[in-house]
C-alpha positions in Angstrom: 0.0 0.0 0.0 1.5 3.4 -1.0 2.5 5.8 1.6 0.1 8.5 0.5 -2.8 6.1 0.3 -5.5 6.9 2.8 -7.3 4.1 4.5 -10.9 3.8 3.4 -13.5 4.2 6.2 -16.7 2.2 5.9 -20.1 2.6 7.5 -21.5 -0.8 6.5 -20.2 -4.1 5.4 -22.2 -7.3 4.5 -20.7 -10.4 2.9 -21.9 -13.7 1.4 -19.6 -16.6 1.4 -20.2 -19.3 -1.3 -18.9 -22.8 -1.0 -19.5 -25.4 -3.7 -19.5 -29.1 -3.0 -20.3 -32.4 -4.7 -23.6 -34.2 -4.1 -24.2 -37.9 -3.8 -26.6 -39.5 -6.3 -29.9 -39.1 -4.4 -33.5 -37.9 -4.7 -34.1 -34.2 -4.4 -37.2 -34.8 -2.3 -35.1 -36.8 0.2 -32.7 -33.8 0.6 -35.6 -31.4 0.9 -37.1 -33.4 3.8 -33.8 -33.5 5.6 -33.2 -29.7 5.1 -36.7 -28.9 6.3 -36.1 -30.9 9.4 -33.0 -28.7 9.9 -35.1 -25.5 9.6 -34.5 -24.7 6.0 -37.4 -23.6 3.7 -37.7 -24.0 -0.1 -37.3 -20.5 -1.7 -39.6 -19.4 -4.5 -40.7 -16.0 -5.7 -44.4 -16.4 -4.9 -43.5 -16.4 -1.1 -43.5 -12.6 -0.7 -43.4 -12.9 3.0 -39.7 -14.0 2.7 -38.7 -10.7 1.0 -37.3 -9.4 4.3 -36.6 -12.7 6.1 -33.0 -13.4 5.3 -31.1 -10.1 4.7 -30.7 -8.3 8.0 -32.6 -5.6 9.9 -34.6 -3.3 7.7 -33.4 -4.9 4.5 -35.6 -6.5 1.9 -35.3 -7.9 -1.6 -38.0 -7.4 -4.3 -39.0 -10.7 -5.8 -40.7 -8.9 -8.6 -37.5 -7.2 -9.6 -35.7 -10.6 -9.5 -38.4 -12.1 -11.7 -38.1 -9.3 -14.3 -34.3 -9.2 -14.3 -33.8 -12.6 -16.1 -35.0 -13.9 -19.4 -37.8 -16.5 -19.2 -35.7 -19.6 -19.9 -33.2 -18.5 -17.2 -36.1 -18.0 -14.7 -37.1 -21.7 -15.4 -33.6 -22.6 -14.2 -33.3 -20.3 -11.2 -36.9 -19.8 -9.9 -39.0 -22.9 -9.8 -42.1 -23.5 -7.8 -41.0 -26.8 -6.3 -37.6 -28.5 -6.0 -36.4 -30.1 -9.2 -33.2 -31.8 -10.2 -33.0 -29.8 -13.4 -32.9 -26.4 -11.6 -30.9 -24.5 -9.0 -33.3 -25.3 -6.1 -32.7 -23.0 -3.2 -33.4 -23.7 0.5 -33.0 -20.8 3.0 -32.8 -20.5 6.7 -32.7 -17.4 9.0 -29.8 -17.9 11.4 -29.3 -14.5 13.2 -26.4 -15.7 15.3 -23.5 -13.5 16.5 -20.0 -14.8 16.0 -16.6 -13.7 17.0 -13.6 -14.6 14.8 -10.2 -14.9 16.4 -7.0 -15.6 14.6 -3.3 -14.8 14.3 -0.5 -14.8 16.8 -1.9 -11.6 18.3 -5.4 -13.1 18.3 -7.0 -10.4 16.2 -10.8 -10.6 16.5 -13.8 -9.4 14.6 -17.5 -9.5 15.6 -20.1 -10.2 13.0 -23.6 -11.7 12.7 -24.5 -14.6 10.5 -27.8 -13.5 9.1 -28.9 -16.5 7.1 -27.8 -19.4 4.9 -28.8 -20.7 1.5 -28.3 -24.2 0.2 -28.6 -24.8 -3.6 -29.2 -28.2 -5.0 -28.0 -28.0 -8.6 -27.9 -30.3 -11.7 -24.8 -32.5 -12.3 -24.5 -33.4 -8.6 -23.3 -30.0 -7.6 -24.4 -28.1 -4.5 -23.6 -24.7 -3.1 -23.9 -23.2 0.4 -24.1 -19.4 0.9 -23.5 -17.8 4.3 -24.7 -14.2 4.8 -22.9 -12.1 7.4 -22.7 -8.5 8.4 -20.3 -6.6 10.6 -21.7 -5.5 13.9 -18.8 -3.3 15.0 -18.4 0.3 13.8 -16.6 2.3 12.5 -14.9 0.0 10.0 -11.9 0.2 7.8 -11.5 -1.5 4.4 -8.5 -3.4 5.7 -10.5 -4.8 8.6 -13.3 -6.1 6.4 -10.9 -7.6 3.9 -9.0 -9.2 6.8 -12.2 -10.8 8.1 -13.2 -12.0 4.7 -9.8 -13.4 4.0 -9.9 -15.5 7.2 -13.6 -16.5 7.1 -13.3 -17.8 3.5 -10.7 -20.4 4.4 -12.8 -23.5 5.2 -10.0 -25.9 6.2 -6.7 -24.2 7.1 -3.6 -25.9 5.8 -0.9 -23.3 6.5 0.6 -23.0 10.0 -0.4 -19.4 10.4 -4.0 -20.2 9.6 -4.4 -23.1 12.1 -4.9 -20.9 15.2 -8.3 -19.7 14.0 -11.3 -20.0 16.2 -15.0 -19.2 15.7 -16.8 -18.3 18.9 -20.6 -18.5 19.1 -22.9 -18.2 22.1 -22.6 -21.8 23.1 -19.7 -23.3 21.2 -16.2 -22.9 19.8 -14.9 -24.2 16.5 -11.3 -24.6 15.2 -12.3 -24.1 11.5 -14.9 -22.4 9.4 -15.7 -25.8 7.9 -16.6 -27.3 11.3 -18.7 -24.2 12.1 -20.7 -24.4 8.9 -21.4 -28.1 8.8 -22.0 -28.6 12.5 -24.0 -25.5 13.3 -25.3 -23.7 10.2 -26.0 -26.5 7.8 -25.8 -29.9 9.4 -28.7 -31.3 7.4 -26.8 -31.4 4.1 -23.8 -33.3 5.5 -25.2 -36.8 4.8 -25.6 -35.9 1.1 -22.1 -34.5 0.5 -19.7 -36.7 -1.5 -16.5 -36.4 0.6 -14.2 -38.5 -1.6 -12.0 -41.5 -0.8 -10.3 -40.3 2.4 -13.4 -38.8 3.9 -11.3 -36.1 5.5 -12.6 -33.0 3.6 -15.7 -31.8 2.0 -13.6 -31.0 -1.0 -12.6 -34.6 -1.5 -14.8 -35.0 -4.6 -14.0 -31.6 -6.0 -10.3 -32.0 -6.9 -10.7 -29.3 -9.6 -11.8 -26.7 -7.0 -9.1 -24.1 -6.4 -7.5 -23.5 -3.0 -10.4 -24.7 -0.8 -11.6 -21.1 -0.3 -15.1 -19.7 -0.5 -16.1 -17.1 -3.0 -17.2 -13.7 -1.6 -20.1 -11.5 -2.6 -20.1 -8.3 -0.5 -21.5 -4.8 -0.3 -19.4 -2.1 1.2 -20.8 1.4 2.0 -18.6 4.4 2.7 -19.1 8.1 3.3 -15.9 9.1 1.6 -15.5 10.0 -2.0 -11.8 9.1 -2.6 -12.3 5.5 -3.8 -9.2 4.7 -5.8 -7.9 1.9 -8.0 -5.9 0.6 -5.0 -9.1 0.2 -3.0 -10.8 -1.5 -5.9 -7.8 -3.8 -6.4 -7.7 -4.8 -2.7 -11.5 -5.5 -2.8 -11.1 -7.8 -5.7 -8.0 -9.6 -4.3 -9.4 -9.6 -0.7 -6.2 -7.9 0.7 -6.5 -7.2 4.4 -3.5 -7.0 6.7 0.0 -8.5 6.4 1.7 -10.6 9.1 2.9 -7.4 10.8 -0.6 -5.9 11.0 -0.1 -3.3 8.2 -2.6 -2.7 5.3 -1.6 -5.1 2.6 -1.9 -4.9 -1.2 -0.7 -7.9 -3.3 0.8 -5.8 -6.1 3.3 -2.9 -6.3 3.2 -1.8 -9.9 0.8 1.1 -10.2 0.2 0.4 -13.9 -0.7 -3.2 -13.1 -3.1 -2.0 -10.4 -4.8 0.5 -12.8 -5.1 -2.1 -15.5 -6.6 -4.7 -13.1 -9.1 -2.1 -11.8 -10.1 -1.2 -15.4 -10.6 -4.8 -16.6 -12.3 -6.1 -13.4 -14.6 -3.2 -12.5 -18.1 -2.4 -13.8 -18.0 1.4 -13.5 -21.3 2.5 -15.0 -22.3 4.4 -11.9 -18.8 5.5 -10.9 -17.5 7.3 -8.9 -20.6 6.8 -6.6 -20.8 3.0 -7.1 -18.3 0.4 -8.5 -18.6 -3.3 -8.9 -15.4 -5.3 -8.8 -15.5 -8.9 -10.1 -12.5 -11.3 -9.7 -11.8 -15.0 -9.2 -12.1 -14.4 -5.5 -14.8 -11.9 -4.9 -17.7 -9.9 -6.3 -17.7 -6.6 -4.4 -20.0 -3.5 -4.6 -18.2 -0.5 -3.2 -20.6 2.5 -3.0 -21.0 5.8 -1.3 -23.6 6.5 1.4 -26.9 7.8 0.1 -30.5 7.2 -0.6 -29.6 4.6 -3.2 -27.9 2.2 -0.7 -31.0 0.1 0.2 -31.7 -0.4 -3.5 -28.0 -1.4 -4.1 -28.1 -3.8 -1.2 -31.4 -5.3 -2.4 -29.8 -5.9 -5.9 -26.7 -7.4 -4.4 -28.8 -9.8 -2.3 -31.2 -10.4 -5.2 -30.6 -10.3 -9.0 -26.8 -9.6 -8.9 -26.4 -12.5 -6.4 -28.2 -14.9 -8.8 -26.3 -13.5 -11.8 -23.1 -14.4 -10.0 -24.4 -17.8 -8.8 -25.4 -18.8 -12.3 -21.9 -18.1 -13.7 -20.2 -19.7 -10.7 -22.4 -22.8 -11.4 -21.3 -22.7 -15.1 -17.6 -22.6 -14.0 -18.0 -25.5 -11.6 -19.8 -27.7 -14.2 -17.3 -26.9 -16.9 -14.3 -27.7 -14.6 -16.0 -30.9 -13.5 -16.6 -32.0 -17.2 -13.0 -31.3 -18.0 -11.8 -33.2 -15.0 -14.0 -36.2 -15.9 -12.6 -36.2 -19.4 -9.0 -36.4 -18.1 -10.0 -39.5 -16.1 -11.8 -41.1 -19.0 -8.8 -40.5 -21.3 -6.8 -42.9 -19.1 -9.6 -45.5 -18.4 -11.2 -45.4 -21.9 -14.4 -47.2 -20.8 -17.1 -47.1 -23.5 -20.1 -46.7 -21.1 -18.5 -43.9 -19.2 -17.6 -42.1 -22.5 -21.2 -42.4 -23.7 -22.4 -41.0 -20.3 -20.0 -38.0 -20.5 -21.1 -37.3 -24.1 -24.7 -37.2 -22.9 -23.7 -34.9 -19.9 -21.9 -32.4 -22.1 -24.7 -32.4 -24.7 -27.3 -31.8 -21.9 -25.3 -28.9 -20.4 -24.9 -27.2 -23.8 -28.5 -27.6 -24.7 -30.3 -27.0 -21.4 -28.2 -24.8 -19.2 -25.5 -22.8 -20.9 -26.7 -19.4 -22.2 -24.7 -16.2 -22.9 -27.8 -14.0 -22.9 -29.4 -14.3 -19.4 -30.9 -10.9 -18.6 -33.3 -8.5 -20.2 -31.6 -5.4 -18.7 -28.5 -3.6 -19.9 -26.7 -3.8 -16.5 -27.5 -7.5 -16.3 -26.1 -8.2 -19.7 -22.9 -6.1 -19.0 -22.3 -7.7 -15.6 -22.8 -11.1 -17.2 -20.3 -10.3 -19.9 -17.7 -9.2 -17.3 -18.4 -12.4 -15.2 -18.0 -14.5 -18.3 -14.6 -12.9 -19.0 -13.3 -13.1 -15.4 -14.4 -16.7 -14.9 -13.2 -17.7 -18.4 -16.5 -19.3 -19.1 -16.1 -19.1 -22.9 -12.6 -20.5 -22.8 -13.7 -23.4 -20.6 -16.8 -24.0 -22.8 -14.7 -24.1 -25.9 -12.4 -26.7 -24.3 -15.5 -28.8 -23.4 -16.8 -28.6 -26.9 -13.4 -29.8 -28.2 -13.6 -32.5 -25.6 -17.0 -33.5 -27.0 -15.6 -33.7 -30.6 -12.7 -35.8 -29.3 -15.1 -38.1 -27.5 -17.2 -38.5 -30.6 -14.1 -39.4 -32.7 -12.8 -41.8 -30.0 -16.3 -43.4 -29.8 -16.4 -43.8 -33.5 -13.0 -45.5 -33.5 -14.0 -47.8 -30.7 -17.3 -48.7 -32.4 -15.5 -49.2 -35.7 -12.9 -51.4 -34.1 -15.5 -53.5 -32.3 -17.6 -53.9 -35.4 -14.6 -55.0 -37.4 -13.8 -57.7 -34.9 -17.4 -58.8 -34.8 -17.7 -58.9 -38.6 -14.4 -60.9 -38.8 -15.7 -63.4 -36.3 -19.1 -63.7 -37.9 -17.6 -64.0 -41.3 -15.2 -66.8 -40.1 -18.2 -68.7 -38.6 -20.2 -68.2 -41.8 -17.4 -69.5 -44.0 -16.6 -72.5 -41.9 -20.3 -73.4 -41.4 -21.1 -72.8 -45.1 -18.3 -75.0 -46.3 -18.8 -78.1 -44.2 -19.9 -77.1 -40.7 -23.5 -77.9 -39.9 -23.9 -80.4 -42.7 -21.5 -82.9 -41.1 -23.4 -83.4 -37.8 -26.8 -81.8 -38.3 -28.4 -85.2 -38.9 -27.3 -86.4 -35.5 -29.2 -83.5 -33.8 -32.6 -84.4 -35.2 -35.1 -85.8 -32.7 -33.7 -87.5 -29.6 -30.0 -86.8 -29.6 -27.8 -89.9 -29.2 -24.7 -88.5 -27.5 -22.8 -91.8 -27.9 -22.4 -91.0 -31.6 -19.9 -88.3 -30.6 -17.4 -91.0 -29.8 -17.4 -91.9 -33.5 -16.8 -88.4 -34.8 -13.8 -87.6 -37.0 -11.6 -84.6 -36.4 -13.6 -82.5 -38.8 -16.9 -83.5 -37.3 -15.6 -82.4 -33.8 -14.5 -79.1 -35.4 -18.0 -78.7 -36.9 -19.6 -79.6 -33.6 -17.5 -77.0 -31.8 -18.3 -74.3 -34.4 -22.0 -75.0 -34.1 -22.1 -74.9 -30.3 -19.9 -71.9 -29.9 -21.9 -70.0 -32.6 -25.1 -70.7 -30.7 -23.5 -69.5 -27.4 -22.1 -66.5 -29.1 -25.5 -65.5 -30.5 -27.0 -65.9 -27.1 -24.2 -63.8 -25.6 -24.6 -61.0 -28.2 -28.3 -60.9 -27.6 -27.9 -60.7 -23.8 -25.2 -58.0 -24.2 -27.5 -55.9 -26.3 -30.4 -56.2 -23.8 -28.0 -55.4 -21.0 -26.7 -52.3 -22.9 -30.2 -51.1 -23.5 -31.2 -51.6 -19.9 -28.1 -49.7 -18.7 -28.7 -46.8 -21.0 -32.4 -46.6 -19.8 -31.3 -46.7 -16.2 -28.7 -43.9 -16.7 -31.2 -41.7 -18.5 -33.7 -42.3 -15.7 -31.1 -41.5 -13.0 -30.0 -38.3 -14.8 
């Protein structure tokens, strides 16, 4: 941080922490029942009584604005009337629990309130948890908020300097954010999380997920009017304090910082309001005024869903790329066919570049698409699909050639002398004692006939099994 850079004072700070995980193959209704037993409620736009239920004191979200923000085919994906495996089904719970976060050798502490939590059950066995928090201490500095976010987003600390973190609640204390979330905030989803082979982490089945840290969506309100590119950069990179307790910025080159702010900031309403989008955070940094309740409503509502949709796209595309890397080594026909169907389904039913009917929605979606590299990942998946098709054609052609060779061999042998040598012995009641009098060629003919019959039965059974497996996979999907 430059010497002449003034620390930015904040009046309000609210954050949402998003954590993706992998779901086990299970029925959505079964998950719904478990979540409802844990206090969660299915979210839909017709429930207008929930407009002010999850977002903090005096804050509400307009369901009508959310409904008008997205195009109709996106609404069918995001806002369904009942839980469905083909949509992003949301379950929400009001928590309203104060917490105290302690960490570092000097045991720095921050006080906040966990307002509510959302659990999204998404297609392709992907789930997401979103935790809403707001700072309860005031006044605030940008460095303090970034420091809190940078610590709270680490679910399972690996580094030594991160391991002395504690989350204090009214009745309990937790040594990691992961334990706090899955033991107190969202215990109902734990039985449905695919934890992987070692069962040690909720990231076990998401080996493509980066750094085991949650994504942050936050709204920061300030009375000051000197928001600079350094402030925007630190908001996007979640830069708080360094190990010595000084304000930290993870870049020194002013030109790099300016370029980053330009390419990662949506500045339509600057200098009053700026939106920063990065791989780590989606932050709205705005000045105090009458527009703040509307800004916060949008960040909890339509902008939140815009971000979630693109975050979902990124997770699915990374998952498909990872599955292809595994199949490339195993080369199993049924798994290749299933991956082809999955990619085709995602391309046809879920992936859309145009998602909003409003200009700001389209422009924010364009920026999110660029920052998350959605188009690049999608192009790679399309190349993967082409490669899978070519590989499948080669496997099918090779299998058909082998089958044609075998059938041709049987046909030639049988046509020349096969069945004609022993067929008379198989009429009526078979006298097996005649086999002791067979010549070598008659034994060959007998073997060809019996093996041909068994092969025909085997091919028929294999075809029936393949049809049944495909039907089961389609039904499961």
